[in-house]
VOBA-1610 file (N, C-alpha, C; in pm, whole numbers, padded with zeros to 5 digits, always signed):
BEGIN
Met+00102-00121+00032Met+00003-00001-00015Met+00110+00109+00018Leu+00072+00211-00061Leu+00165+00314-00105Leu+00067+00436+00015Ala+00159+00530+00056Ala+00127+00615+00143Ala+00073+00741+00046Leu-00051+00809+00093Leu-00076+00935+00024Leu-00039+01032+00105Ile+00016+01130+00063Ile+00083+01242+00112Ile+00039+01355+00082Ser+00056+01481+00119Ser+00009+01585+00071Ser+00109+01648-00008Lys+00116+01709-00146Lys+00220+01826-00154Lys+00272+01864-00066Glu+00213+01943-00030Glu+00282+02054+00095Glu+00372+01993+00144Lys+00371+01883+00233Lys+00462+01773+00320Lys+00522+01767+00280Ile+00551+01752+00110Ile+00634+01647+00015Ile+00727+01783+00050Ile+00689+01897-00011Ile+00765+02020-00050Ile+00825+02076+00114Asp+00736+02059+00196Asp+00795+02103+00329Asp+00950+02039+00364Ser+00902+01828+00303Ser+01043+01778+00313Ser+01128+01795+00291Leu+01079+01882+00130Leu+01239+01905+00059Leu+01317+02078+00081Arg+01239+02099+00153Arg+01287+02249+00160Arg+01379+02273+00279Asp+01371+02132+00396Asp+01447+02124+00485Asp+01571+02082+00473Leu+01589+02028+00326Leu+01758+01994+00290Leu+01821+02118+00304Pro+01951+02062+00262Pro+02048+02194+00255Pro+02026+02211+00109Glu+02079+02370+00091Glu+02086+02398-00024Glu+02116+02337-00093Glu+02265+02263-00112Glu+02369+02179-00260Glu+02325+02025-00154Thr+02254+01993-00237Thr+02198+01850-00157Thr+02207+01744-00360Thr+02187+01641-00280Thr+02205+01511-00425Thr+02090+01479-00428Ile+02013+01406-00560Ile+01874+01352-00562Ile+01859+01246-00444Glu+01965+01177-00452Glu+01981+01039-00355Glu+01909+01062-00211Glu+01974+01212-00157Glu+01959+01264-00026Glu+01825+01280-00044Ala+01739+01375-00127Ala+01604+01387-00124Ala+01548+01298-00125Met+01558+01157-00222Met+01525+01077-00262Met+01482+00972-00130Glu+01560+00975-00007Glu+01619+00945+00096Glu+01475+00972+00206Arg+01477+01141+00189Arg+01407+01212+00256Arg+01264+01155+00259Leu+01228+01154+00111Leu+01139+01133+00102Leu+01058+00971+00098Tyr+01150+00923+00093Tyr+01106+00775+00133Tyr+01073+00743+00316Leu+01162+00815+00351Leu+01156+00875+00479Leu+00983+00866+00527Leu+00951+00963+00454Leu+00860+01068+00505Leu+00718+00966+00476Ala+00734+00887+00359Ala+00638+00781+00303Ala+00619+00661+00466Lys+00739+00627+00473Lys+00724+00549+00579Lys+00703+00560+00695Ile+00706+00693+00775Ile+00642+00727+00855Ile+00462+00740+00832Glu+00454+00822+00721Glu+00290+00838+00692Glu+00247+00691+00720Lys+00342+00618+00644Lys+00236+00455+00634Lys+00235+00425+00770Gly+00317+00450+00840Gly+00315+00361+01010Gly+00190+00469+01035Ile+00194+00594+01069Ile+00058+00645+01118Ile-00067+00608+01039Thr-00025+00576+00975Thr-00202+00510+00866Thr-00212+00359+00925Gln-00103+00330+00927Gln-00151+00153+01016Gln-00220+00202+01156Ala-00116+00276+01217Ala-00118+00310+01374Ala-00241+00355+01401Asp-00339+00427+01353Asp-00519+00524+01327Asp-00571+00352+01227Lys-00563+00259+01194Lys-00670+00171+01178Lys-00661+00050+01264Gly-00527+00065+01367Gly-00530-00055+01452Gly-00436-00120+01418Gln-00376-00139+01344Gln-00285-00258+01269Gln-00096-00210+01343Cys-00147-00215+01459Cys+00019-00277+01549Cys-00005-00350+01633Ile+00065-00361+01687Ile+00124-00436+01847Ile+00169-00352+01932Ser+00115-00378+02092Ser+00211-00286+02162Ser+00397-00373+02186His+00341-00267+02249His+00551-00280+02278His+00594-00416+02348Glu+00486-00503+02444Glu+00488-00562+02543Glu+00487-00734+02433Glu+00403-00717+02380Glu+00327-00779+02244Glu+00457-00815+02143Glu+00564-00771+02114Glu+00695-00712+02067Glu+00723-00799+02114Arg+00805-00767+02249Arg+00947-00799+02334Arg+00902-00955+02344Val+00751-01011+02374Val+00743-01131+02387Val+00755-01220+02275Phe+00721-01175+02111Phe+00730-01231+01996Phe+00932-01226+02023His+00997-01154+02028His+01161-01146+02018His+01163-01225+02148Leu+01138-01284+02250Leu+01140-01341+02331Leu+01116-01468+02303Arg+01035-01503+02262Arg+01022-01639+02178Arg+01099-01663+02062Gly+01200-01599+02044Gly+01278-01681+01904Gly+01174-01603+01758Gly+01097-01549+01767Gly+01032-01488+01651Gly+00908-01575+01612Asp+00864-01632+01728Asp+00754-01726+01702Asp+00618-01659+01718Ile+00521-01687+01607Ile+00390-01595+01650Ile+00330-01632+01751Ile+00287-01552+01838Ile+00222-01601+01958Ile+00078-01701+01944
//
């Protein structure tokens, strides 16, 4: 699922980059923004687990609870 991001958020994110920057740095910034927006959307939909559930998951060696 692709994260929908407003054009204003994209522009603001790119404005924060240094005046001299690379395409790769801009792409990394936009990729990070997309990942954050996706995470927020998933959390809003309840598609997340608690810290305790994650801790137990890893203590069990990654076995599904």
